[in-house]
C-alpha positions in Angstrom: 82.8 79.2 106.3 86.0 80.0 104.6 86.9 83.6 103.5 85.5 83.5 100.2 82.2 82.1 101.6 82.0 84.5 104.2 82.8 87.2 101.7 79.9 86.2 99.3 77.4 86.2 102.3 78.6 89.8 103.4 78.5 91.3 99.9 75.7 89.4 98.3 73.4 88.7 101.3 74.2 91.4 103.8 70.9 91.5 105.9 70.9 87.8 106.1 74.6 87.6 107.0 74.4 90.3 109.8 70.9 88.9 111.1 72.6 85.4 111.5 76.0 86.8 112.6 76.7 85.8 116.2 76.9 89.1 118.4 79.7 87.1 120.7 82.3 84.5 120.3 85.4 86.5 120.3 87.3 88.6 117.8 89.1 85.8 116.2 87.1 85.1 113.3 86.3 88.8 112.2 89.9 89.8 112.8 91.2 87.1 110.5 88.7 88.0 107.8 89.5 91.8 108.1 93.2 91.1 108.0 92.7 89.0 104.8 90.6 91.9 103.3 93.2 94.4 104.3 96.0 92.3 103.0 94.2 92.0 99.8 93.5 95.7 99.4 97.3 96.5 100.4 98.5 94.1 97.5 96.5 95.2 94.7 96.7 98.9 95.6 100.6 98.7 95.7 100.5 96.7 92.3 97.9 98.6 90.4 97.1 101.9 91.8 100.9 103.3 91.8 99.5 106.8 91.1 98.2 106.9 94.6 101.7 107.2 96.0 104.0 110.2 95.7 106.9 108.3 94.1 106.8 107.1 90.4 108.8 104.6 88.5 109.4 101.4 89.9 108.9 100.1 93.4 111.5 99.0 95.7 111.4 95.3 95.8 110.5 95.4 99.6 107.5 97.6 99.1 104.7 95.0 97.8 105.6 92.5 100.7 105.9 95.4 103.1 102.4 96.4 102.2 100.8 93.1 102.6 102.2 93.0 106.2 101.6 96.8 107.3 98.1 97.3 105.9 96.6 94.4 108.0 98.5 95.6 111.2 97.3 99.1 110.7 94.0 98.4 109.6 93.2 96.1 112.3 94.3 98.7 114.7 92.1 101.5 112.8 89.2 98.9 113.1 89.1 98.6 116.8 89.4 102.5 117.1 86.6 103.0 114.5 84.5 100.3 116.4 85.0 102.1 119.8 83.8 105.4 118.0 80.9 103.9 116.3 80.0 102.1 119.7 79.9 105.4 121.3 77.7 107.1 119.0 75.3 104.0 118.6 75.0 103.9 122.3 74.1 107.5 122.2 71.4 107.1 120.0 70.0 104.4 122.1 71.8 101.4 120.5 71.7 98.1 122.4 74.4 96.3 121.0 77.9 95.5 122.6 81.4 96.5 121.4 82.1 93.0 120.3 79.1 93.1 118.0 80.2 96.8 116.8 83.8 95.1 116.0 82.2 92.4 114.2 80.2 94.7 112.1 83.3 96.9 111.2 85.5 93.9 110.3 83.1 92.1 108.1 82.4 95.4 106.3 86.0 95.3 105.3 84.7 92.8 102.6 84.6 95.7 100.2 88.2 96.4 100.5 88.9 93.4 98.1 87.3 95.3 95.3 87.9 98.9 96.5 91.2 99.1 95.1 90.0 99.3 91.6 90.5 102.4 89.9 87.5 104.7 89.3 84.8 102.1 90.6 86.5 101.7 94.0 84.2 104.5 95.3 81.4 102.6 94.5 82.6 99.8 97.0 83.4 102.5 99.7 79.7 103.7 99.4 78.6 100.1 99.6 80.5 99.7 103.0 78.2 102.6 104.6 75.2 100.3 103.6 76.9 97.2 105.2 77.6 99.3 108.2 74.0 100.5 108.5 72.6 97.0 107.7 75.1 95.6 110.5 74.0 98.0 113.0 70.3 97.4 112.3 70.7 93.9 113.5 73.5 94.4 116.4 72.2 97.9 117.7 68.6 97.8 117.0 68.9 101.0 115.3 67.2 102.0 111.9 69.0 102.0 108.6 68.7 105.7 108.2 70.1 106.6 111.5 72.7 104.0 111.6 74.1 105.2 108.0 74.0 108.9 109.2 76.1 107.9 112.0 78.7 106.1 110.0 78.9 109.4 107.7 78.8 111.6 110.7 82.7 111.7 111.2 83.5 112.4 107.5 80.5 115.0 107.5 82.2 116.7 110.4 85.8 116.6 109.0 84.2 118.3 105.7 82.8 121.0 107.7 85.7 121.7 109.8 88.2 121.5 106.8 86.3 123.2 104.3 86.1 126.4 105.9 89.8 126.3 106.8 90.7 125.8 102.9 88.5 128.6 101.9 90.1 130.9 104.8 93.7 129.8 103.2 92.5 130.3 99.8 91.3 133.7 100.8 94.7 134.7 102.2 96.6 133.3 99.4 94.5 135.7 97.0 94.7 138.7 99.1 98.6 138.4 99.3 
C-alpha cells in the first residue's frame, strides 16, 4: 500500500489499521511514511503559514527546499525520542508492546501532519493525533484508550504545570518592579 492508501487507512479507519498493523517488520515502511508526512508539513507550513516565522516578507529562495529536507530529518529524530518516552510510560503502566511497535504507532500517527499545517483548524488534527496514539497503543500495548491517551498527554500536562507557575512568578516580579 502506498502513502495515500496508508494515510486513508490511518485517518479514516484507525482502529482497523492499528489492529492489523504488523508489530514487527522493521522500521523502513513506517519511517518512510513519517518522512513523507513531515515533508508535506514542512512544505505547506513554509509556503502558507509565514506568520509562524519571526521574519516577514519574502522567503529566501533556499528556505522551502531546506524545509522539505530538514523537517523530515528533525521529525524522524524526534519520532524515535518520542517513541522511547512513550514506550517507557506504556511499560510502566503494564503495557506489553515492543519499542518497535511504539515507533510504528508514532510514525503512522504523523498522518495528521499532512493537514495540521492548515491555519485555525490544524489544532483539530493535533487533537486527533492523540486519538491515533491512543488507538494504536490499545492494540500494540494492550492498554485501554483512556489510559493511553492520558499517557500521551502527560508530557504536555507536565510542561504546563511546570511552566505556568514560572510565568506567573515572572509576571508577579514584573508587576512589583
